[in-house]
DSSP file (Angstrom, degrees, kcal/mol; ACC not computed):
  #  RESIDUE AA STRUCTURE BP1 BP2  ACC     N-H-->O    O-->H-N    N-H-->O    O-->H-N    TCO  KAPPA ALPHA  PHI   PSI    X-CA   Y-CA   Z-CA
    1    1 A M    >>        0   0    0      0, 0.0     3,-2.8     0, 0.0     4,-1.7   0.000 360.0 360.0 360.0  -5.7    2.6   -6.2   -5.6
    2    2 A F  T 34  +     0   0    0      1,-0.3     4,-0.1     2,-0.2     7,-0.0  -0.257 360.0  17.6 -53.9 132.2    0.7   -9.3   -6.8
    3    3 A G  T 34 S+     0   0    0      2,-0.5    -1,-0.3     1,-0.1     3,-0.1   0.161 119.1  67.8  91.6 -18.6   -0.5  -11.2   -3.8
    4    4 A V  T <4 S+     0   0    0     -3,-2.8    32,-0.9     1,-0.2     2,-0.5   0.834  96.5  48.7 -97.8 -43.9    0.0   -8.3   -1.4
    5    5 A A     <  -     0   0    0     -4,-1.7     2,-1.1    31,-0.2    -2,-0.5  -0.840  64.7-150.6-104.1 132.4   -2.7   -5.9   -2.6
    6    6 A L        +     0   0    0     -2,-0.5     2,-0.3    -4,-0.1    -4,-0.1  -0.451  67.1 107.6 -92.4  59.5   -6.3   -7.0   -3.3
    7    7 A L  S    S-     0   0    0     -2,-1.1    -2,-0.1   128,-0.0    -3,-0.1  -0.919  74.0-105.9-134.6 154.4   -6.5   -4.3   -6.0
    8    8 A S     >  -     0   0    0     -2,-0.3     4,-2.5     1,-0.1     5,-0.2  -0.338  40.7-104.1 -72.7 165.7   -6.7   -4.2   -9.7
    9    9 A D  H  > S+     0   0    0      1,-0.2     4,-2.5     2,-0.2     5,-0.2   0.915 123.9  50.6 -56.9 -43.8   -3.6   -3.1  -11.6
   10   10 A S  H  > S+     0   0    0      1,-0.2     4,-2.2     2,-0.2    -1,-0.2   0.902 110.2  49.3 -62.7 -41.4   -5.2    0.3  -12.4
   11   11 A E  H  > S+     0   0    0      2,-0.2     4,-2.6     1,-0.2    -1,-0.2   0.898 110.5  51.0 -64.5 -40.4   -6.1    0.7   -8.7
   12   12 A M  H  X S+     0   0    0     -4,-2.5     4,-2.2     2,-0.2    -2,-0.2   0.936 111.0  47.2 -63.6 -46.1   -2.5   -0.1   -7.6
   13   13 A H  H  X S+     0   0    0     -4,-2.5     4,-1.3     1,-0.2    -1,-0.2   0.901 112.2  52.1 -61.0 -40.1   -1.0    2.4  -10.1
   14   14 A Y  H >X S+     0   0    0     -4,-2.2     4,-1.3    -5,-0.2     3,-0.5   0.947 109.5  46.7 -62.5 -50.5   -3.5    5.0   -8.9
   15   15 A L  H 3< S+     0   0    0     -4,-2.6     3,-0.4     1,-0.3    -1,-0.2   0.888 111.7  52.0 -61.5 -38.1   -2.7    4.6   -5.2
   16   16 A Q  H 3< S+     0   0    0     -4,-2.2     4,-0.3     1,-0.2    -1,-0.3   0.791 111.0  49.1 -67.7 -26.0    1.0    4.7   -5.9
   17   17 A D  H XX S+     0   0    0     -4,-1.3     4,-1.5    -3,-0.5     3,-0.7   0.668  87.5  85.4 -86.7 -18.7    0.5    8.0   -7.9
   18   18 A I  H 3X S+     0   0    0     -4,-1.3     4,-3.0    -3,-0.4     5,-0.4   0.879  85.0  54.6 -56.8 -43.8   -1.6    9.8   -5.2
   19   19 A P  H 3> S+     0   0    0      0, 0.0     4,-2.4     0, 0.0    -1,-0.3   0.868 106.4  53.3 -60.1 -32.9    1.4   11.1   -3.3
   20   20 A R  H <4 S+     0   0    0     -3,-0.7    -2,-0.2    -4,-0.3    -3,-0.1   0.891 114.6  42.0 -63.8 -38.0    2.7   12.7   -6.5
   21   21 A I  H  < S+     0   0    0     -4,-1.5    -1,-0.2    -3,-0.2    -3,-0.1   0.917 126.0  30.9 -74.7 -45.5   -0.6   14.4   -7.0
   22   22 A L  H  < S-     0   0    0     -4,-3.0    -2,-0.2     1,-0.2    -1,-0.1   0.712  93.6-164.2 -94.2 -22.5   -1.2   15.5   -3.4
   23   23 A G     <  +     0   0    0     -4,-2.4    -1,-0.2    -5,-0.4    -2,-0.1  -0.263  42.4  13.4  79.3-160.4    2.3   16.1   -2.2
   24   24 A D  S    S+     0   0    0     25,-0.1     2,-0.2    -4,-0.1    28,-0.2  -0.120  87.8  72.2 -57.9 145.3    3.8   16.4    1.3
   25   25 A G  S    S-     0   0    0     26,-3.2     2,-0.2     2,-0.0    76,-0.1  -0.761  80.0 -55.1 138.4 178.6    1.7   15.5    4.3
   26   26 A D  E     -a  101   0A   0     74,-0.6    76,-3.0    -2,-0.2    77,-0.9  -0.625  40.9-156.1 -93.9 151.6    0.3   12.5    6.2
   27   27 A Y  E     -ab 103  54A   0     26,-3.0    28,-3.3    -2,-0.2     2,-0.4  -0.952   5.0-146.6-126.8 141.8   -1.9    9.8    4.6
   28   28 A A  E     -ab 104  55A   0     75,-2.9    77,-2.4    -2,-0.4     2,-0.5  -0.939  10.1-171.3-114.9 133.3   -4.4    7.5    6.4
   29   29 A N  E     -ab 105  56A   0     26,-2.9    28,-2.7    -2,-0.4     2,-0.8  -0.968   6.0-162.2-124.5 112.8   -5.1    4.0    5.3
   30   30 A L  E    S+ab 106  57A   0     75,-3.1    77,-1.9    -2,-0.5    28,-0.1  -0.856  73.4  32.2-100.5 110.6   -8.0    2.1    6.9
   31   31 A G        +     0   0    0     26,-2.9     6,-0.2    -2,-0.8    27,-0.2   0.734  60.2 177.5 108.4  77.6   -7.7   -1.6    6.4
   32   32 A H    >   +     0   0    0     25,-0.9     3,-3.1     1,-0.2     4,-0.3   0.914  16.3 155.6 -77.4 -45.5   -4.0   -2.7    6.2
   33   33 A S  T 3  S-     0   0    0      1,-0.3    -1,-0.2     2,-0.2    36,-0.1  -0.333  85.3 -10.5  50.8-118.0   -4.4   -6.5    5.9
   34   34 A R  T 3  S-     0   0    0    -30,-0.4    -1,-0.3    -2,-0.1    38,-0.1   0.532 105.9-105.2 -87.3  -5.5   -1.2   -7.6    4.2
   35   35 A G  S <> S+     0   0    0     -3,-3.1     4,-3.2    -4,-0.1     5,-0.3   0.476  73.9 137.1 106.0   2.1   -0.2   -4.0    3.5
   36   36 A G  H  > S+     0   0    0    -32,-0.9     4,-2.4    -4,-0.3   -31,-0.2   0.903  76.4  39.5 -52.4 -54.3   -0.8   -3.5   -0.2
   37   37 A S  H  > S+     0   0    0     -5,-0.2     4,-2.3    -6,-0.2    -1,-0.2   0.907 118.6  47.8 -67.0 -40.9   -2.5   -0.1   -0.2
   38   38 A A  H  > S+     0   0    0     -6,-0.2     4,-2.8     1,-0.2    -1,-0.2   0.908 112.4  50.1 -64.4 -41.1   -0.2    1.3    2.5
   39   39 A I  H  X S+     0   0    0     -4,-3.2     4,-2.9     2,-0.2    -2,-0.2   0.910 110.4  49.8 -64.1 -42.5    2.8    0.0    0.7
   40   40 A L  H  X S+     0   0    0     -4,-2.4     4,-2.2    -5,-0.3    -2,-0.2   0.929 113.0  45.8 -62.8 -45.4    1.7    1.5   -2.6
   41   41 A L  H  X S+     0   0    0     -4,-2.3     4,-1.9     2,-0.2    -2,-0.2   0.937 115.2  47.4 -61.5 -46.1    1.1    4.9   -1.0
   42   42 A A  H  X S+     0   0    0     -4,-2.8     4,-2.6     1,-0.2    -2,-0.2   0.887 110.4  52.1 -64.2 -39.5    4.5    4.7    0.9
   43   43 A D  H  X S+     0   0    0     -4,-2.9     4,-2.9     1,-0.2    -1,-0.2   0.893 108.6  51.3 -64.0 -39.1    6.3    3.7   -2.3
   44   44 A G  H  X S+     0   0    0     -4,-2.2     4,-1.7     2,-0.2    -1,-0.2   0.863 109.6  50.6 -64.0 -35.9    4.7    6.7   -4.1
   45   45 A M  H  <>S+     0   0    0     -4,-1.9     5,-2.8     2,-0.2     4,-0.3   0.936 112.9  45.7 -65.2 -46.5    6.0    8.9   -1.3
   46   46 A R  H ><5S+     0   0    0     -4,-2.6     3,-1.1     1,-0.2    -2,-0.2   0.942 113.9  47.5 -63.1 -48.3    9.5    7.5   -1.6
   47   47 A E  H 3<5S+     0   0    0     -4,-2.9    -1,-0.2     1,-0.2    -2,-0.2   0.832 118.7  40.2 -63.6 -33.0    9.6    7.7   -5.4
   48   48 A N  T 3<5S-     0   0    0     -4,-1.7    -1,-0.2    -5,-0.2    -2,-0.2   0.260 109.3-118.2-102.4  11.4    8.3   11.3   -5.4
   49   49 A L  T < 5 +     0   0    0     -3,-1.1     2,-0.4    -4,-0.3    -3,-0.2   0.877  53.4 168.0  54.2  42.4   10.3   12.5   -2.4
   50   50 A V      < -     0   0    0     -5,-2.8     2,-0.3    -6,-0.2    -1,-0.2  -0.747  29.3-136.6 -89.5 129.5    7.1   13.3   -0.5
   51   51 A N        +     0   0    0     -2,-0.4   -26,-3.2   -25,-0.0     2,-0.3  -0.685  59.3  62.9 -86.9 138.1    7.5   14.0    3.2
   52   52 A G        -     0   0    0     -2,-0.3     2,-0.3   -28,-0.2   -26,-0.2  -0.877  69.9 -91.8 143.4-173.1    5.0   12.5    5.6
   53   53 A K        -     0   0    0     -2,-0.3   -26,-3.0   -28,-0.1     2,-0.6  -0.935  17.6-128.8-134.8 156.1    3.8    9.1    6.8
   54   54 A V  E     -bc  27  82A   0     27,-2.8    29,-3.0    -2,-0.3     2,-0.8  -0.954  21.3-154.6-102.8 116.1    1.1    6.6    6.0
   55   55 A Y  E     -bc  28  83A   0    -28,-3.3   -26,-2.9    -2,-0.6     2,-0.6  -0.844  15.5-166.2 -91.8 112.0   -0.9    5.8    9.2
   56   56 A S  E     -bc  29  84A   0     27,-2.4    29,-3.0    -2,-0.8     2,-0.4  -0.896   1.8-163.0-113.4 117.4   -2.2    2.3    8.5
   57   57 A V  E     +bc  30  85A   0    -28,-2.7   -26,-2.9    -2,-0.6   -25,-0.9  -0.801  22.6 140.6-105.5 134.3   -5.0    1.0   10.8
   58   58 A D  E     - c   0  86A   0     27,-1.6    29,-2.6    -2,-0.4    50,-0.0  -0.962  53.5-123.1-162.4 155.9   -6.1   -2.6   11.1
   59   59 A L        -     0   0    0     -2,-0.3     3,-0.2    27,-0.2    29,-0.1   0.774  36.4-154.0 -70.5 -25.8   -7.2   -5.0   13.9
   60   60 A F        -     0   0    0      1,-0.2     2,-0.7    27,-0.1     6,-0.2   0.964  11.5-145.9  46.5  66.4   -4.4   -7.4   12.9
   61   61 A P        -     0   0    0      0, 0.0     4,-0.5     0, 0.0    -1,-0.2  -0.471  64.8  -3.0 -66.3 110.1   -6.2  -10.5   14.3
   62   62 A G  S >> S-     0   0    0     -2,-0.7     4,-0.9    -3,-0.2     3,-0.7   0.205  88.7 -88.2  85.6 150.3   -3.5  -12.7   15.6
   63   63 A A  H 3> S+     0   0    0      1,-0.2     4,-2.3     2,-0.2     5,-0.2   0.767 117.9  71.4 -63.7 -27.6    0.3  -12.2   15.5
   64   64 A K  H 3> S+     0   0    0      1,-0.2     4,-2.3     2,-0.2    -1,-0.2   0.912  96.7  49.3 -57.4 -45.2    0.5  -13.9   12.1
   65   65 A W  H <> S+     0   0    0     -3,-0.7     4,-2.3    -4,-0.5    -1,-0.2   0.873 110.8  49.5 -66.1 -37.4   -1.1  -10.9   10.3
   66   66 A R  H  X S+     0   0    0     -4,-0.9     4,-2.7     2,-0.2    -1,-0.2   0.903 110.2  50.9 -67.9 -40.0    1.2   -8.4   11.9
   67   67 A R  H  X S+     0   0    0     -4,-2.3     4,-2.6     2,-0.2    -2,-0.2   0.907 110.9  49.1 -62.9 -41.2    4.3  -10.5   11.0
   68   68 A I  H  X S+     0   0    0     -4,-2.3     4,-2.5     2,-0.2     5,-0.2   0.936 111.5  49.2 -62.2 -46.2    3.1  -10.6    7.4
   69   69 A A  H  X S+     0   0    0     -4,-2.3     4,-2.1     1,-0.2    -2,-0.2   0.927 113.2  46.4 -59.9 -46.5    2.5   -6.9    7.3
   70   70 A D  H  X S+     0   0    0     -4,-2.7     4,-2.1     1,-0.2    -1,-0.2   0.913 112.2  50.8 -62.9 -43.5    5.9   -6.2    8.8
   71   71 A R  H  X S+     0   0    0     -4,-2.6     4,-2.5     1,-0.2    -2,-0.2   0.912 110.9  48.3 -61.2 -44.0    7.6   -8.6    6.4
   72   72 A E  H  X S+     0   0    0     -4,-2.5     4,-2.0     2,-0.2    -1,-0.2   0.889 109.7  51.9 -67.4 -38.9    5.9   -7.1    3.3
   73   73 A M  H  <>S+     0   0    0     -4,-2.1     5,-2.4    -5,-0.2     6,-0.7   0.909 113.4  45.0 -63.3 -40.5    6.8   -3.5    4.3
   74   74 A M  H ><5S+     0   0    0     -4,-2.1     3,-1.0     3,-0.2    -2,-0.2   0.891 108.8  56.5 -68.6 -39.5   10.5   -4.5    4.7
   75   75 A R  H 3<5S+     0   0    0     -4,-2.5    -2,-0.2     1,-0.3    -1,-0.2   0.887 113.8  39.3 -59.8 -39.3   10.4   -6.4    1.5
   76   76 A F  T 3<5S-     0   0    0     -4,-2.0    -1,-0.3    -5,-0.1    -2,-0.2   0.384 110.3-125.3 -92.8   3.9    9.3   -3.3   -0.4
   77   77 A K  T < 5S+     0   0    0     -3,-1.0    -3,-0.2    -4,-0.2    -4,-0.1   0.874  78.7 113.1  57.7  44.1   11.6   -1.1    1.7
   78   78 A V    >>< +     0   0    0     -5,-2.4     3,-2.1    -6,-0.1     4,-0.6   0.264  30.0 111.1-124.2   9.2    8.9    1.3    2.8
   79   79 A N  G >4 S+     0   0    0     -6,-0.7     3,-0.7     1,-0.3    -5,-0.1   0.792  74.8  59.7 -59.9 -28.2    8.7    0.5    6.6
   80   80 A S  G 34 S+     0   0    0      1,-0.2    -1,-0.3    -7,-0.1    -2,-0.1   0.658 105.6  50.1 -73.9 -13.3   10.1    4.0    7.4
   81   81 A F  G <4 S+     0   0    0     -3,-2.1   -27,-2.8   -28,-0.1     2,-0.5   0.529 101.7  73.3 -97.4  -8.7    7.2    5.6    5.7
   82   82 A I  E <<  -c   54   0A   0     -3,-0.7     2,-0.6    -4,-0.6   -27,-0.2  -0.919  57.4-162.7-117.9 130.3    4.4    3.6    7.4
   83   83 A E  E     -c   55   0A   0    -29,-3.0   -27,-2.4    -2,-0.5     2,-0.3  -0.942  21.5-142.1-105.8 111.6    3.2    3.9   11.0
   84   84 A I  E     -c   56   0A   0     -2,-0.6   -27,-0.2   -29,-0.2   -29,-0.1  -0.592  13.5-166.7 -76.3 131.9    1.3    0.7   11.9
   85   85 A C  E     -c   57   0A   0    -29,-3.0   -27,-1.6    -2,-0.3     2,-0.5  -0.819   6.7-160.3-121.7  87.8   -1.8    1.4   14.0
   86   86 A P  E     +c   58   0A   0      0, 0.0     2,-0.3     0, 0.0   -27,-0.2  -0.571  53.8  48.7 -76.0 122.4   -3.1   -1.8   15.5
   87   87 A G  S    S-     0   0    0    -29,-2.6   -29,-0.1    -2,-0.5   -27,-0.1  -0.918  93.7 -32.2 144.8-169.0   -6.7   -1.6   16.7
   88   88 A S     >  -     0   0    0     -2,-0.3     4,-2.2     1,-0.1     5,-0.2  -0.418  46.0-123.7 -82.2 156.2  -10.0   -0.4   15.5
   89   89 A T  H  > S+     0   0    0      2,-0.2     4,-1.7     1,-0.2     5,-0.1   0.843 114.3  55.6 -65.3 -33.0  -10.6    2.5   13.1
   90   90 A D  H  > S+     0   0    0      2,-0.2     4,-1.2     1,-0.2    -1,-0.2   0.946 108.5  47.3 -61.9 -48.4  -12.8    4.1   15.8
   91   91 A E  H  > S+     0   0    0      1,-0.2     4,-1.9     2,-0.2     3,-0.3   0.908 113.6  46.8 -59.9 -45.7  -10.1    3.9   18.4
   92   92 A W  H  X S+     0   0    0     -4,-2.2     4,-2.1     1,-0.2    -1,-0.2   0.754 101.7  63.6 -75.7 -24.2   -7.4    5.4   16.0
   93   93 A A  H  < S+     0   0    0     -4,-1.7    -1,-0.2     2,-0.2    -2,-0.2   0.887 109.4  42.8 -62.2 -36.9   -9.7    8.3   14.8
   94   94 A V  H >< S+     0   0    0     -4,-1.2     3,-1.4    -3,-0.3    -2,-0.2   0.924 113.5  50.5 -72.5 -46.3   -9.6    9.5   18.4
   95   95 A K  H 3< S+     0   0    0     -4,-1.9     3,-0.3     1,-0.3    -2,-0.2   0.811 117.6  39.8 -62.9 -30.6   -5.8    8.8   18.9
   96   96 A L  T >< S+     0   0    0     -4,-2.1     3,-2.4     1,-0.2    -1,-0.3   0.130  76.7 120.8-105.3  19.9   -5.0   10.7   15.7
   97   97 A A  T <   +     0   0    0     -3,-1.4    -1,-0.2     1,-0.3    -2,-0.1   0.684  69.9  60.5 -60.3 -19.2   -7.5   13.5   16.2
   98   98 A D  T 3  S+     0   0    0     -3,-0.3    -1,-0.3    -4,-0.2     2,-0.2   0.504  90.5  92.6 -86.1  -3.8   -4.7   16.1   16.2
   99   99 A K    <   -     0   0    0     -3,-2.4     2,-0.4    28,-0.0    -3,-0.0  -0.513  60.2-154.5 -88.2 156.1   -3.6   15.2   12.6
  100  100 A Q        -     0   0    0     -2,-0.2   -74,-0.6    26,-0.0     2,-0.3  -0.971  21.0-153.1-127.3 115.3   -4.7   16.7    9.4
  101  101 A F  E     -ad  26 126A   0     24,-3.5    26,-2.6    -2,-0.4   -74,-0.2  -0.653  20.4-153.6 -95.4 143.3   -4.4   14.2    6.5
  102  102 A N  E    S+     0   0A   0    -76,-3.0    29,-2.5    -2,-0.3     2,-0.3   0.799  86.6  18.6 -70.9 -32.5   -3.9   14.9    2.8
  103  103 A F  E     -ad  27 131A   0    -77,-0.9   -75,-2.9    27,-0.2     2,-0.4  -0.996  58.8-165.4-150.1 142.5   -5.5   11.6    2.0
  104  104 A L  E     -ad  28 132A   0     27,-1.6    29,-3.1    -2,-0.3     2,-0.6  -0.997   5.9-164.8-132.7 125.8   -7.8    9.0    3.5
  105  105 A F  E     -ad  29 133A   0    -77,-2.4   -75,-3.1    -2,-0.4     2,-0.7  -0.956   8.4-159.0-113.0 116.3   -8.3    5.5    2.0
  106  106 A I  E     +ad  30 134A   0     27,-3.0    29,-2.2    -2,-0.6   -75,-0.1  -0.846  43.3 124.1-101.5 110.7  -11.4    3.7    3.4
  107  107 A D        +     0   0    0    -77,-1.9     3,-0.1    -2,-0.7    -1,-0.1  -0.126  41.9 100.9-157.4  43.3  -11.1   -0.1    2.9
  108  108 A A  S    S+     0   0    0      1,-0.3     2,-0.3     3,-0.1     7,-0.1   0.533  77.3  17.8-101.3-115.4  -11.5   -1.6    6.4
  109  109 A D  S    S-     0   0    0      1,-0.1     2,-1.2     5,-0.1    -1,-0.3  -0.448  71.1-144.4 -63.9 121.8  -14.7   -3.2    7.8
  110  110 A H        +     0   0    0     -2,-0.3     2,-0.3    -3,-0.1    -1,-0.1  -0.408  59.1 108.0 -94.4  59.3  -16.9   -3.9    4.8
  111  111 A T  S  > S-     0   0    0     -2,-1.2     4,-2.5     1,-0.1     5,-0.3  -0.931  76.7-117.5-125.0 156.7  -20.3   -3.3    6.3
  112  112 A Y  H  > S+     0   0    0     -2,-0.3     4,-2.3     1,-0.2     5,-0.2   0.938 115.2  48.8 -54.7 -50.5  -22.6   -0.3    5.6
  113  113 A E  H  > S+     0   0    0      1,-0.2     4,-2.5     2,-0.2    -1,-0.2   0.890 112.9  47.4 -60.4 -41.8  -22.4    0.9    9.2
  114  114 A A  H  > S+     0   0    0      2,-0.2     4,-3.0     1,-0.2    -1,-0.2   0.903 111.2  49.4 -69.7 -41.7  -18.6    0.7    9.4
  115  115 A V  H  X S+     0   0    0     -4,-2.5     4,-2.0     2,-0.2    -2,-0.2   0.938 114.9  45.5 -62.4 -45.4  -18.0    2.4    6.0
  116  116 A K  H  X S+     0   0    0     -4,-2.3     4,-2.4    -5,-0.3    -2,-0.2   0.925 114.7  47.3 -62.9 -45.4  -20.4    5.2    7.1
  117  117 A R  H  X S+     0   0    0     -4,-2.5     4,-2.8    -5,-0.2     5,-0.3   0.892 108.2  55.6 -66.0 -40.1  -18.8    5.5   10.5
  118  118 A D  H  X S+     0   0    0     -4,-3.0     4,-2.6     1,-0.2     5,-0.4   0.923 110.9  44.7 -59.6 -43.0  -15.3    5.5    9.2
  119  119 A F  H  X S+     0   0    0     -4,-2.0     4,-2.9    -5,-0.2    -2,-0.2   0.938 113.8  49.3 -66.3 -44.1  -16.1    8.5    7.0
  120  120 A E  H  < S+     0   0    0     -4,-2.4    -2,-0.2     1,-0.2    -1,-0.2   0.868 118.5  39.8 -63.3 -35.9  -17.9   10.3    9.8
  121  121 A N  H  < S+     0   0    0     -4,-2.8    -1,-0.2    -5,-0.2    -2,-0.2   0.854 127.7  30.5 -80.2 -36.6  -15.0    9.7   12.2
  122  122 A W  H >< S+     0   0    0     -4,-2.6     3,-1.8    -5,-0.3     4,-0.4   0.735  99.3  78.6 -99.1 -25.9  -12.1   10.3    9.8
  123  123 A G  G >< S+     0   0    0     -4,-2.9     3,-1.7    -5,-0.4    -3,-0.1   0.886  91.8  55.4 -52.1 -43.7  -13.5   12.8    7.3
  124  124 A P  G 3  S+     0   0    0      0, 0.0    -1,-0.3     0, 0.0    -2,-0.1   0.713 101.1  60.8 -63.4 -17.5  -13.0   15.7    9.8
  125  125 A L  G <  S+     0   0    0     -3,-1.8   -24,-3.5    -4,-0.1     2,-0.5   0.522  84.0  93.9 -86.4  -5.6   -9.3   14.7    9.9
  126  126 A V  E <  S-d  101   0A   0     -3,-1.7   -24,-0.2    -4,-0.4     3,-0.1  -0.754  80.8-123.0 -87.7 129.9   -8.8   15.3    6.2
  127  127 A K  E >   -     0   0A   0    -26,-2.6     3,-2.6    -2,-0.5    43,-0.3  -0.261  38.8 -80.4 -69.6 158.7   -7.5   18.8    5.5
  128  128 A S  E 3  S+     0   0A   0      1,-0.3    -1,-0.1    43,-0.1     3,-0.1  -0.396 123.6  21.6 -58.6 129.9   -9.4   21.2    3.3
  129  129 A G  E 3  S+     0   0A   0     41,-1.8    -1,-0.3     1,-0.3    -2,-0.1   0.297  99.7 125.6  88.8  -8.4   -8.6   20.2   -0.3
  130  130 A G  E <   -     0   0A   0     -3,-2.6    40,-3.1   -29,-0.1    -1,-0.3  -0.247  54.7-120.8 -77.3 171.0   -7.6   16.7    0.7
  131  131 A W  E     -dE 103 169A   0    -29,-2.5   -27,-1.6    38,-0.2     2,-0.4  -0.829  15.2-161.9-117.2 150.4   -9.0   13.6   -0.7
  132  132 A V  E     -dE 104 168A   0     36,-2.3    36,-2.5    -2,-0.3     2,-0.4  -0.997  11.9-165.9-123.9 136.3  -10.9   10.5    0.5
  133  133 A C  E     -dE 105 167A   0    -29,-3.1   -27,-3.0    -2,-0.4     2,-0.4  -0.968   5.1-155.9-120.4 138.9  -11.1    7.4   -1.6
  134  134 A F  E     -dE 106 166A   0     32,-2.3    32,-1.8    -2,-0.4     3,-0.3  -0.935   9.7-151.4-110.6 134.8  -13.5    4.5   -1.0
  135  135 A H  S    S+     0   0    0    -29,-2.2    30,-0.2    -2,-0.4  -128,-0.0  -0.702  74.7  30.2-101.4 159.6  -12.6    1.0   -2.2
  136  136 A D    >   +     0   0    0     -2,-0.3     3,-1.6    28,-0.3     6,-0.4   0.858  66.5 156.6  63.5  39.3  -15.2   -1.7   -3.2
  137  137 A T  T 3   +     0   0    0     27,-2.3    28,-0.1    -3,-0.3    -1,-0.1   0.542  60.3  74.9 -73.9  -5.3  -17.7    0.9   -4.4
  138  138 A N  T 3  S+     0   0    0     26,-0.2     2,-0.3     4,-0.1    -1,-0.3   0.554  82.6  85.7 -79.3  -7.4  -19.3   -1.6   -6.6
  139  139 A Q  S X> S-     0   0    0     -3,-1.6     4,-2.3    25,-0.1     3,-0.5  -0.748  84.9-125.3 -99.2 144.3  -20.8   -3.2   -3.5
  140  140 A D  H 3> S+     0   0    0     -2,-0.3     4,-2.8     1,-0.2     5,-0.3   0.852 105.3  58.6 -56.4 -41.8  -24.1   -1.9   -2.1
  141  141 A F  H 3> S+     0   0    0      1,-0.2     4,-1.7     2,-0.2    -1,-0.2   0.911 112.8  39.3 -57.4 -44.1  -22.8   -1.3    1.5
  142  142 A S  H <> S+     0   0    0     -3,-0.5     4,-2.5    -6,-0.4    -1,-0.2   0.921 114.4  52.5 -73.8 -44.7  -20.2    1.1    0.2
  143  143 A H  H  X S+     0   0    0     -4,-2.3     4,-2.4    -7,-0.2    -2,-0.2   0.926 111.9  45.7 -58.5 -47.3  -22.3    2.8   -2.4
  144  144 A R  H  X S+     0   0    0     -4,-2.8     4,-1.7     1,-0.2    -1,-0.2   0.914 112.6  50.3 -64.4 -42.7  -25.2    3.5    0.0
  145  145 A A  H  X S+     0   0    0     -4,-1.7     4,-0.7    -5,-0.3     5,-0.3   0.897 111.6  49.1 -62.8 -40.4  -22.8    4.8    2.7
  146  146 A I  H ><>S+     0   0    0     -4,-2.5     5,-2.2     1,-0.2     3,-1.1   0.941 110.3  49.5 -63.8 -47.9  -21.1    7.1    0.2
  147  147 A E  H 3<5S+     0   0    0     -4,-2.4    -1,-0.2     1,-0.3    -2,-0.2   0.809 112.8  48.3 -63.4 -29.2  -24.4    8.5   -1.1
  148  148 A E  H 3<5S+     0   0    0     -4,-1.7    -1,-0.3    -5,-0.2    -2,-0.2   0.545 127.8  14.1 -88.8  -7.6  -25.6    9.2    2.4
  149  149 A T  T X<5S+     0   0    0     -3,-1.1     3,-1.2    -4,-0.7     4,-0.5   0.487 126.8  22.8-127.6 -88.8  -22.4   11.0    3.6
  150  150 A V  G >>5S+     0   0    0     -5,-0.3     4,-2.9     1,-0.3     3,-1.3   0.822 112.0  63.8 -63.3 -38.0  -19.5   12.3    1.5
  151  151 A A  G 34<S+     0   0    0     -5,-2.2    -1,-0.3     1,-0.3     5,-0.2   0.724  97.8  59.7 -63.9 -19.9  -21.4   12.7   -1.8
  152  152 A R  G <4 S+     0   0    0     -3,-1.2    -1,-0.3    -6,-0.4    -2,-0.2   0.770 124.7  10.9 -78.6 -25.5  -23.7   15.3   -0.3
  153  153 A S  T <4 S+     0   0    0     -3,-1.3     2,-0.3    -4,-0.5    -2,-0.2   0.572 111.3  73.7-133.5 -13.9  -20.9   17.8    0.7
  154  154 A W  S  < S-     0   0    0     -4,-2.9     2,-0.6    -5,-0.2    16,-0.2  -0.750  80.9-110.2-104.5 154.8  -17.6   16.8   -1.0
  155  155 A E  E     -F  169   0A   0     14,-2.2    14,-2.9    -2,-0.3     2,-0.2  -0.727  28.9-131.5 -88.2 118.2  -16.7   17.2   -4.6
  156  156 A E  E     -F  168   0A   0     -2,-0.6     2,-1.1    12,-0.2    12,-0.3  -0.504   7.8-145.0 -69.7 134.0  -16.5   13.9   -6.5
  157  157 A Q    >   +     0   0    0     10,-2.8     3,-2.5    -2,-0.2    10,-0.3  -0.703  22.6 178.0 -97.6  79.3  -13.3   13.7   -8.6
  158  158 A K  G >  S+     0   0    0     -2,-1.1     3,-1.4     1,-0.3    -1,-0.2   0.754  74.8  63.9 -61.6 -26.3  -14.9   11.7  -11.5
  159  159 A D  G 3  S+     0   0    0      1,-0.3    -1,-0.3    -3,-0.1    -2,-0.1   0.689 104.0  51.1 -67.7 -16.1  -11.6   11.8  -13.5
  160  160 A Y  G <  S+     0   0    0     -3,-2.5     2,-1.0     7,-0.2    -1,-0.3   0.007  72.5 122.6-112.0  26.1  -10.2    9.7  -10.6
  161  161 A H    <   -     0   0    0     -3,-1.4     2,-0.6     5,-0.1     5,-0.2  -0.809  42.2-177.8 -85.4 106.1  -12.9    7.0  -10.5
  162  162 A I  B >   -G  165   0B   0      3,-1.2     3,-2.9    -2,-1.0     2,-0.2  -0.933  49.1 -65.2-116.9 113.5  -10.6    4.0  -11.0
  163  163 A D  T 3  S-     0   0    0     -2,-0.6    -2,-0.0     1,-0.3     0, 0.0  -0.252 124.9  -4.2  48.3-108.9  -12.3    0.6  -11.2
  164  164 A R  T 3  S+     0   0    0     -2,-0.2   -27,-2.3   -27,-0.1     2,-0.5   0.213 116.4  96.3 -98.7  15.7  -13.8    0.1   -7.7
  165  165 A I  B <   -G  162   0B   0     -3,-2.9    -3,-1.2   -30,-0.2     2,-0.4  -0.911  51.0-169.2-109.5 130.3  -12.3    3.3   -6.2
  166  166 A R  E     -E  134   0A   0    -32,-1.8   -32,-2.3    -2,-0.5     2,-0.4  -0.958  11.2-154.0-114.2 138.8  -14.3    6.6   -6.0
  167  167 A T  E     -E  133   0A   0     -2,-0.4   -10,-2.8   -10,-0.3     2,-0.3  -0.911  11.3-176.2-118.8 138.0  -12.5    9.8   -5.0
  168  168 A F  E     -EF 132 156A   0    -36,-2.5   -36,-2.3    -2,-0.4     2,-0.4  -0.975  16.4-141.0-132.3 145.9  -13.8   12.9   -3.4
  169  169 A K  E     -EF 131 155A   0    -14,-2.9   -14,-2.2    -2,-0.3   -38,-0.2  -0.902  21.5-124.5-108.3 133.3  -12.2   16.2   -2.5
  170  170 A K              0   0    0    -40,-3.1   -41,-1.8    -2,-0.4   -16,-0.1  -0.588 360.0 360.0 -76.4 132.4  -12.9   18.0    0.7
  171  171 A P              0   0    0      0, 0.0    -1,-0.1     0, 0.0   -43,-0.1   0.517 360.0 360.0 -65.9 360.0  -14.2   21.6    0.2
């Protein structure tokens, strides 16, 4: 996955293991870029025979980024597990409002307002007992947004704090 995922080795292993832990159902990935996190989740689904899809949202600025994303999904043979959602996370939260996700990975727009809004828009789409993970929690924007939203009402899974990822379970 080197070059595809902007994640540490520990973070990559963790994302690939999440489908084994959470099982069947749909997964949401906010911030596709070259596809690393979506590919890891999808690979974990394939390896563990988990039924569901990874809905991966990104703006995909320019056709080049979408071609890269498609090429990487095919290279790792996980394209049948990933539904690409081109557009904003706000837009896709509305389009997918009928879904209930096992898992939500927030790693899209890296501003305080966007991280907070992504949780507020997507948190209700996570089923009870499902997980949300935030990436880049070592940065102030993410830390403040987490403390003001999810940390107040969701249970932090401290055993699953991996490098720059913090995990919370929905009550």
